[in-house]
N, C-alpha and C positions, 0 to 999 in steps of 0.2 A: 317665919324667918325673922331673926332679930336685925334691927337697923341700928347702926352706931350713932352715938350722940353727935359726932362731928357731921355725919351726913344729914341728920335732922336739922342741925343748925344751918347747914348750907342750903337746904331746901327752903327753910323758913326765910332766910335772907333773900333767896331768889323770888319767893312768892310775894313777900310783903315789902321788900325794899327796891328790888331791881325791876321786876316785871311791871309794876304800876308806873314807874318812871318811863319805861319804854312804850307801854301801851296807851297811857293816858296823859303823857307829857307832864307829870307832876314836877314842880319846881325844885323840891328838895330830894336829894339823893342820900340815902342813909349810909354815909361813909363809915360811921362807927360800927355798924352791923357787919359791913364788909371786912373791916380790919379785924373784928372779933373772930371771924372764921379763921384768920391767920393761914390762908391758903399758901402752899409752897410750890405748886406746879404752875408753870407759865400759862398753859392753856386754861387752867382753872381760874387764875387771876384775871385773864383776858375775858372770860365769860362773865365775870362779876363786874368788871370795870368798863366793858365795851360801850355801855350807853354814854359814858362821859369822857372816853379817851381822846376825843377830838375837841373837847371843851377845855380851853386853856385855863380859864378861871377855876373850873371845877377840879382839874388835875392839880393846880397849884394848892388848892385847899386840901386835897387828899394828901399831897406831899407833907404839908404842915402837920396834919393829923398823924400820918405814919411815922414821922420823925419823933413825935412825943412818946411813942411806945416802941421805938427801934424796930419797926416792921420793915426789915431790909429787903425782903422779897418784893413787897409792894412798892418800895422806893425804887428798886431796880427797874421794875416794870414801868413805873411812871416816868422815869428819866429816859428809858428807851423810847417810849411813845412821844415824849417831848422832843427828843433828838430826831425822830422820824418826821414829826410835824415841821420842824425847822428845815430838814433836808428837802422835804417836798415843795417848799417855797424858796429853795436855793439859798437859805440862810446858813451857809456851811460853818462859819466860825461858831455860831450859836449851837448848831447841831453837835459839833465836836465837844463843846463844853458840857452839854447835857449827857452825851454818851460817855465821857470820862467819869462823870459822877455815877452813871449806871454801872460801869466796870468796878468802881470803888465799892459800891454797895453789894454787887454780886460777889466780890471776893470776901466781904464781911460775912455774908450768909453761906459762903462755901457751896454755891449752887453752880455746877458746871454748865447746865443748859443756859442759864441767864448770862453767864460770862461769855459763852460762845456767841449767843445772839448779839450781845453788845459789841464784841470784837468784829463780827461780820458787818454790823452797821457802820462801825468806824471805817472799815475797809471800803465800803460803798461810798461813803462821804469823801474820802481821800481820792477815790477813783473819779468821782464827779469833779473834784478840784484838779484832776490830771496830775496828781502826785502819786505816780505809779509805784515808786519804791515803798512809800509808807503803806499804800493800799495792800501790796503784796505781803508785807510784814504782818499786818493784822489778819488777813485771810489765812495765811499759812499757820499763824498761831492758833486761830480758831479751829482750823482743820485738824491740827495735831492734838489739841485738847479734846475735841469731839470724838476723834477716832480712838483715843487712849482711855477716856473716862466717861464719855457721854453717849456712846452709840447704841446703848441698849434700849433707850426710850424712843418713842415715835418722834418727839421733839428733837432728840439728839440726832436721829437719822436725817431729819429735814435740815438741821444745822449743817451736817456734812454736805448735803446736796447744795445748800446755799453757798458754802465756802468753795466747793468745786466749780460751781457756775461762775462765781466771781473771779476765781483764779483763771478760768478760761477766758473771761473778758480781758483780763490783764495780759494774758498770752497774746491775744489779738493785737493789743496796743504795742506789744513788743515784736510784732510781725512774725508770730509763731502759730500759724493757723492749724497745723497738724496737731500740735500739743493742745491747743484750745479745743479742737473738736473732740479729743479724747476726754477732756474734763467735762464737756457738755454731755457726752454720751453717758459717762459714769453718773453724773448728776441726774440725768433723766431716768436711769435705772431705779434710783432711790425714790424719785418722785412718783414713778409708776407703782412701786411697791407700797408706798404710803398713800396712794390715790390723791396726790396733791395736784389739782388742776392748775393752780397758779404757777407752781414750779415747772410743770410741763409746758405751759404757755411761754414762760421765759426762755426755756431751753430751746424750744422750736424756733423762737425768734432769733436767738443767738446762732443757731445752725444756719438759718437763712442768711445771716450777715456774712458767714464764712463762704457760702456758695456764691453770694453776690460778688464778693471780692475776687473770687476765682473766675468770674465771668460766666458761671453757670446760672443764667438768669431764670430759666424755667424751674430749675430745682429750688432756687432761692424763693421764687414766688409760691411754690408748693408749701415750703416750710412756714413762710410768713402767714399764709392763709390758714394753715393748721393752727398756728399760734393764735390767730384772731378768733377762730372757732372756740378755743378754750377760754379766751377772754370774754367772749359773748356768753359762754356758759356760766362763768362766775360773775358776770356783770361788772367787769373791771373797765371803767371808763378810760383810765390812763393806759391800760394795756391795749385797748382799741386804738387810742391815739398813736401809740408807738407802731403798732402793726400797720395801720393805714398809711402812715408816713413811709414806712419801709416798702410797702407795696407800691406806693406812688413813685418812689425813687426808681424801682425796677421798671415801671411803666415809662418813665422819662427816658431811661436807657434803651428801652425797646421802641422809642419814638411814638408812644401811645399817649400823646400830650393831653388830649381832652379827658381821657380816663384818669390821668394823673391829677389834673386840676380838680376833677369831680371828687376824688377820694381824699385829697389833701386839704382842700378848703375848709370843710367842717371841723377838721382837727384843730384849727387855730382857735376857734371859739371854745371848743371842749378843753383845750390845754389852758386857756385863760381862766375858765371856770374852776379847773383843778387848782390853779395857782402855782404850778411848777414852772418857773421861768426857763429852765433847761429845755423843756419840751415846747414851750411857747416859741423860743428862738428857733428850734429845729423846724417847727411847722411853718413859721414865716419864711425861713430860708428856702425850704423845699417848695413852697408855693411860688415864691419869687423865681426860683430856678425853672419851674414848670412854665410859668408865664413867659419867661425869656425864650425858652425853646419853642414855644408856640408862636412867638413873634410880637407879643404885647410888651414892648420894651419899657415904656413909661410906668405902667402899672407894676411891672416886675421890679423896677428900681425902688418903688415905694416900700414893698414888702421886704426886700433885701436890706434896705437901709434900716428898717425897723429891727430886723434880726441882728444887724451889726451893732446897733445901740444896746440891745438887750445882752448881747455877748460880751461887749466891753464893760458894761455895768456889772455883770456877774463874773467877769474874768473867765469866760468860757473860750479857751484858746482855739479849739478845733473849729467851732462855729464862726469865730472871728476871722480865722484864716479863710474858711470857705466863703464867707460873705464877701471878702475882698476879691476872691477869685471870680465870683459871679459878677460883681460890680465892674471888674475889668472887662469882662465880656460885654456887659451892657454898654459901657462907655465906648468900646470899639465899634459896636453896632450903631451907636448914635453918631459916630464920626468924630468923637472927641478923643483923639489919640493921645494927647497929653495927659488927660485924666485917666485914660486906660493904663498908660505906663505907670502913673503914680499908684493906682490901685494894685497893679501887678507887683510893684516893688513892695507895697505893704503886705500883700499876700505872701510873698517870699519871706519877708521878715517875720510875720506872724507864724507861718508854718515852721520856719526854722526854730523859733522860740518854742513852739508847741512840741515839736519832735525832740528837741534837746531835753525839755522838761520831762517828756514821757519816756525817755531812755537813759535815766540816771544810772551810773555804774556803781557796783559794790566793790568787789575785790580788785577789779582791774583798773580802777581810777588812776592809781599812781603810774601804772605801766603806760596808760594812754597819755597821761600828762608828760611823762618822760620822753616817749617817742615823738609826741607832738612838738615838744621843744626842740628835739634834734632835727625834726623835719623843718621847723621854722628857721633854724640856724642854717640849714642847707639852702633853703630858698633865699635867705638873706645873703649868703655867699654868692649865689647866682646873680642876685640883683646888683651886688657890688661889682661883680665882674662885668655885668652889663653896663654899669655906670662908668667903669674904667674904659670899656670899649668906646663909649660915647666921648670920654675925655680924649682918648687917643685920636678919635675922628676929628675932634676940634683942633688938636695939636698938629695934625697933618696939614691943616690949612696954613698954619704958620710955616711949617716946613716947606710948603709949596712956594710961599712968598720968598723965603730965604734962598731956595734952590733956583727960583726964577731970576733973582738978582745975581747969584753966583754963576749959574750955568745958563745954558741957552734956554729960550722959552719953550722949545719943543721938548727938551729933556725933562724940564720941570713939570710940564703938563703930563707927560707919560708917567712919571714917578707918582704924581698925585693920584691919577686915575687908578693906577695899579694898587696903591695902598688903600685908597678909598674903597675899592671893590673888595679887597681882602678883609678889611675891618667890617664892612657891611655884612659879609657872609658869616664872619665870626659872631657878629651881633645877632643875626637871624638864628644861628645855631643855638646861642645861649638862650634866646627868647623861646625857641621851640622846646629845648630841653627843660626850661623852667615850667612851661605849660604841661609838658609830659609828667613832670614830677608832681605837680599839683593834681593831675588827672589820676595817676596811679594810686595815690594815697587818698582815695575817695573816703570822706568822713562817714558816709552811710555804711560803707563796707566795714570800717573800723568799729562803728557802733553796733552793727548787726553781728559781727564776729564776737565781740565781747559780750553782747547780750546772750548769744548762744552758749558761750562758755559759762556765763553767769547762771544760766538755767541748769547746767550740770551741777554747779555748786549748790544751787537752791534745792535741787532734787537729790542732793547728797551723793552724786556720782563723782567722787573725788578723783578716782583714777583717770576717768575720761577728761575731767576738768584740767588736771595737770598735764595730761598728754596733749590736748589741743592748745593749752596755754603755751606750752613749749613750742609747738609748731607755729602758733601765731607770732610769738616773739622772734623766732627764727626768720619768718617771712618778713616782718617789719625790718629786722636788721639787714636782710638781703636786699630789700627794696632801697633802703637808705644807702647801702654800700654800692649797689650797681648804678644808682642814679647819679653817682659822681663820675661814672665812666661813660665815654661815648659809645663803646661797644664792649661785649663780653663774649665768652665762648658759647657755642651752641649748646654744649652740655650744661653749662651754668643756667642758661635760659630754660632748658627743658626741666631741670631740677626745680627751678623757681616756680614754673607753671604747675608742676605736680603738687608742690607745697601749697600754692594758691588754691588749686582746685580742692585739695583736702580740707582747707579751712572753709571754703564756700559750701562744701558738701555736708557740713555739720547741720545746716539749716534744712537739709533734705533727708535728715536721718540716715546719711551715708547711703542713699539709694542710687546715687549716680555712679555708674561703672565707668572707669577711666582706663583706656587701653592705649599704650604707646609702643610703637614699633620703629626701630631704626634699621635701615637696610645695611646688610653686611658691606664692609669696606669703607663706610663713611666715618671719618675721624671727627667725632663731634667736639673733641677737646681742641682741635686745631682750627675749626671754622669760627669766624667772628661774625656776630650779628648785633644789631642795635639792642641795648638793654631793654627788657620788658616789652618787646615788640609784639609778643603773642598774647599778652594779657587781655586786650580788648576783644579778641576773637573768642577766647575761652569764656569771658564774661557774657558776651552776646549769646553764645551757645546755651549757657546756663539759664539766663534770665529771660531771653526771648524765645528760645527753642524748647527748653526742658521744663521750666517752672510750671507751665500750664498743662504739661503732658501727663497722662495717667499711665501707670504700668512701668515697664522697664525703661530706664533712662541711660543712654550710652553716649560717651564722647570718645572718639578715636583720633589719635594723632599719629601721623606717619611721616618719617623723614626718608627721602629717597634721592638717588642721583638722577639728574636730568641730562647732563652732558659732562664733559671733562671740566667745564668751568662754571657749571650751574647745578643747583640742587632744588628740590621741592619740599615744602612743608604742607601737608594736608591735614585739616582739622574738620572732622565730620561728626555731626550729631544726628540722633534719630528723633528730633523734636517735632514740633507742630508745623514748622515751615514759616517762611516770612509773611505770607499772605494772612494766615490765621493769626500770627502774632500782631500784625497791624490791626486786625479786627478787634482783638482783645484790648489792645492799647487804646483804640478809639472809644471803646466802651467805658474806659476808666475815667474817673472824675479828674484825676491829676495825671498829666503827661509830662515827663521830663525828657527833653531832647538830649541824646548822648552825643558827645563830640569825640568819642574815642576813636572811631574808624577814620574820620577826617584827619585827626591829629596823627594817627599811625601812617596814613598815606604820605603826609607831609614829611614825617621823619624818614620814611623809606626813600622818598625822592631826594632828600638832603644827603642821606648816608651814601647812596649809590650813584650820586651825580657824576662822579669821576670814573666809574667802572666801565670796562669794555663792553660787557654784556648788560642788557636791560633787565630790570626786574618787572614783575607783573603781579597783580592781585585779581583773582577771579572768585566770584561768589556763585555757587551752583545750587539751584533748587532741586532737591531730590524728590522723586515720586515713585510709587509702587506700580504694580502691573495694572491697577485700576485707574492709574492717572492721578491718584490722591497724594497730597504732600506727605512725605515721610521723613523730612529732615533737611539739613543744609550742609553744604561742604564749602570750606574755604581752601583755595589752592593758591599758595604763595610761592612764586618762583624767584629765587635770589641768586646773584652771582657768588661764586666762591671767593671769600675774602679771608686770607690766612694770617694777615698781619694787622695788628691794632693800628687804627688811624692816629 
């Protein structure tokens, strides 16, 4: 059988230039012989340059030699490895500079595989820097290029798997776990097909993070351990650091603190030896968290402070915010409540900055800015009205003095008390409506809605994007319009709630079934209710009742007559119930206290204070025949009010 001249050259270089360097540690690596082969395939170049790819001086020398003969494939490989080396020690600007050069040389040699690898690397670096928009751009570009031109080769298939995995990670940061899970599953199919154990390890780790976020800790633990098995198989020290930290986090949430400490502590030294400061900060933070939960407060503070310093130095927003959160808990347990408050404020500021940076908008930026400005103006009007009420209150004191001089003391006192009480009620109403207005336009709801619409645009689902963008714009206009009024018709309120639920339902892939029934004989257009009074109940049903439920999700709303002067509104969901919701909330790292229900009760009390009939609010925990929780029902009884106040 004849052997080609190129293969003979390749074997000779491998035997006389590369293998001696690997086996016997020779000082000189024959770069000229490697360049002479002029290999075009990424895997082939990697096999030739693997002995020196982590040697910065040797790679710099190779770059100089490759430039002399315009060996673009070799230059592309070298700059990719240089970018990877910078990324692994958290030198992100330097990594981006090297990868930009890699893309430039990949385009010169017109090699799709090289271009896709460099684009994916760029995406990973931007994701490490928490620049979600740029990361998604590069991974989408890499995926499109690989699927259209480079999917025939084994390298091309792996490039597609890497891009899908990375896009899945970005979907997680955009609070889209269902979409992320689909990407990880697709990536895993390719990795299994190409027998890539590293890719399988990464995808099992990512799936574990999704189940951990859902509160399914046992399932998360299974995925993390499977990932660790693959990392042990391929002897990936970094992979084992990541998996053991994830397993440790689950142990903390399961209150298995000694096991958590035992598995996390060795990863600190391992991460430091690797030199990747991202995982050094992660390991220090997790170990400090575990120490705190076990009760070793002072030792915990030492490790968390170390993680905070590393996070601030490398601009790692997520770990910085989490460090402040744990430090606040440490200070509280030490009895230093002033310091705890300070750390809590810093945590909120860092988290807000991180979330805002991680949720940058594309197409909807102008809409958000426009509606936010209108909202700000409305709040400004309320504040000015509040200020006027205060001025009127001060003026009444002068009126009292004049009235006391002109009229009898008794008449003056009566007049002042009457006016004082009236203005105080007006002031309370304005303040309450102002709080309501800020509450209804929750920034997270706006960001999440626009992110969901943005995903339709990114996935080229233009019809859905336009459809939901119209609904979102209509909802924002409705909220701004109704917030000016003390009350609206019941029909307007029901229409607004249906619109609101449609927008929220995007994030659940429209899996929430909404049923509304109005009893015959009830004139919804003639009954007046406080504007947006039902929104907090719908929101609670979605996020506390249905978000963690598997299978069919239902919200039912029923309007019925209670008496000639009263009517009922019932909101029922088939969610997990309040007790299970509290358990899930307790397991979450971050817990935000909602003020929606308390504010709603205050508004109802204020609105119906002059009514003949009393209003009431009842929360009923539903259970099935086995006594297990199967949902929650809100029963709101209100007096019939047919005229606007």
